[in-house]
N, C-alpha and C positions, 0 to 999 in steps of 0.2 A: 406502492404501486401509484401510478396517477388514478383520479378518478375522473368522472365525466366532465365535471366542472373545469378541471384543471387542464385537461387534454386538449380542449377547443381552443384557447386562446396560444397554447403553444404550437397547435398546428396551424393557426392563422399568422402566427408569428412566423415559423418556419417556411410557409406560402410565399408570406411577404418578402423574406430574405432571399428566397430563391426566383421571385418572378423577374422578369426582366428589368434592366435599370430603367427608371422613367425620372424626368426631371422633379417631380413632387414626390417620391419615394421616401417615405420616413422609416423604413426599418432597416437599421444598422447593426452590424456586430462589431462590436470594439474589441480587438485583441491586445488587452492591456496589461501589462504584467502584474498589478496589483489583483485583478481577477483570477491570475491564473496561480498566484501565491496562496490565495484563500483554500483554492481547490486543491492545490498541491498539501496543504496542511490536512485537510481531510485524507486525502490518498495516504500521507505519513502517518497519521494515527491509525488508520484501518491496517496497514501494513504493519505496524508495531503489534496490535492486536493479534493479528494473524501468526506473526513470528512468535509471540508468546503462547499462544494455542498449540502450535506444532513443537516448542521446546517442552510444554507440558506433557509430552507423551513419554520424557525419559524418567521426570518424575524425581529428579536431585533436588536435593535441599537447598533453599535461597533464602537468603537473610532479608527479610523486609525491614528497613529502616523507616522508623516515624521521624523524619525531619522536623516537625515540630516539636515532639519529645526531645530531640537532640539540641535543638536551639534552645528550649526551656532549661536543659540541664547542663549548659554551657559546655557542650560536645562530648557529655555523658551520657551513655543510653543507662535507664534504669531497667529497663525491660526488652528484650531481643526475641523477637518473633521469628518462627522459623516457616516457612511456606513449603510443605513437601506436596502440592497438589500433582496428581499423576492423574493423565488421561485414562479412563478404563480401557481395557484392552479390546473390549467390543466396540467403541467409539474411535478409536485410531483411525482407521479408514474414513469415519465421516468426517472427522477433524482434517484429514488429510484434502480428500476430494471436495469437501466445502473451501479449502485454502486452494486447490488447485482452478476452481471454478471462479472463484474471485479474482484471482490473480490472471485469468483469460480475460475478465471482463476488463480489468485495470488496463492489460496489454492493449487491448483495443481501444479504451479510453485515452491511454497516453499515444499511441500513434494518431490518433485525431488530434489530440492537443499540440502535438510535434507538428502538423499540419496548420492548424488553425493559428497557430502563435509561432510561425516559423520567423517572421520578419523581428519579434520580439526575443526569441532565443538566440538568432544570430547576431543582432545586436549588442546582447549581453554576453555572447562568445559562451552560450551555454548548451550549444546543439550537441556537443560531445556528451555532456553530462546525462541529457535526455536519450541519446542514443545508448549510453550505457545502462540506463534504467530499464528501456525497452528490451535490450539484451538479455538481462537477469529476468526480467520478466517471462520472455521467450522460452527461458532454459527451464523455467517451472512447468513448460507444456509437455516435455520430453516424454517419450513412451517410458510406463512404470512396466519394464518386463515380468515382472514377478506378479504370480496371479493372484497374490492378497499382498496389502500393505504391512511391512514387516519393519521392526523397532528393534534390533539388536542392540546392544550395549557396545560401546565404546569403539574400538577397532577390531573387534571380534567377525566372527564368520560370516553373520548375517547382516546385512543391511540395516540402515536406519534411516527408512524413506522419509520420515517425518523430519527429522534433523538435515537432510539433505535439501528438502523444500524449503525448511525456514532459512537457511544457508542463503539461498537464492532470494527469499522474502528480505531477509535482513540487509544484504545489499543493495536490493532495491530501496528499501526503506532511507538507507545511508545516501545513496545517490539523491533522492527526493529532497532530503536535507540539504546536501550540497545544492541543490537546483536553488530551493526556497533563499539560501544565503546570497547565492548569485545575484538572484533577481532582487533581494530586498536591498542590496548596496550599489544598485543603480540609482 
């Protein structure tokens, strides 16, 4: 959260940006691809964390490969660690709705970035990728018709809401990676 000493300069900057143009106006917003890439890297990491938290609702065993140990052992692992972290049943809905709220905020920010960086995205021919990311984030906001968040197994009778959400989040993350790659190649 912004404290009072941080808010005042930001509000002043915003007011200077939105003021009518004058010859000596010094406040400018530069929509450059390098600034967008830095922000997208933060978004990519956040989406990855979200996807992992949602996927932990299943609790399947995952191998954690220690890449440093792998390099030291010339490609041979001396110790294999299994991560069997599972979200407790009473926290599944917390993780789901936290992710839903976070993706809603990211959706609004992505829509704003699409507008603010329109020229950059069009020049890089990346508008389609941005639209795909926004579409995946919009899908996370669909109505959950169940009275509670359910996490069934596999292709069973009961839906797994967390994995459905994780699917949309993972695809948005993949789109973010693609967008970063497109912008970095320019």
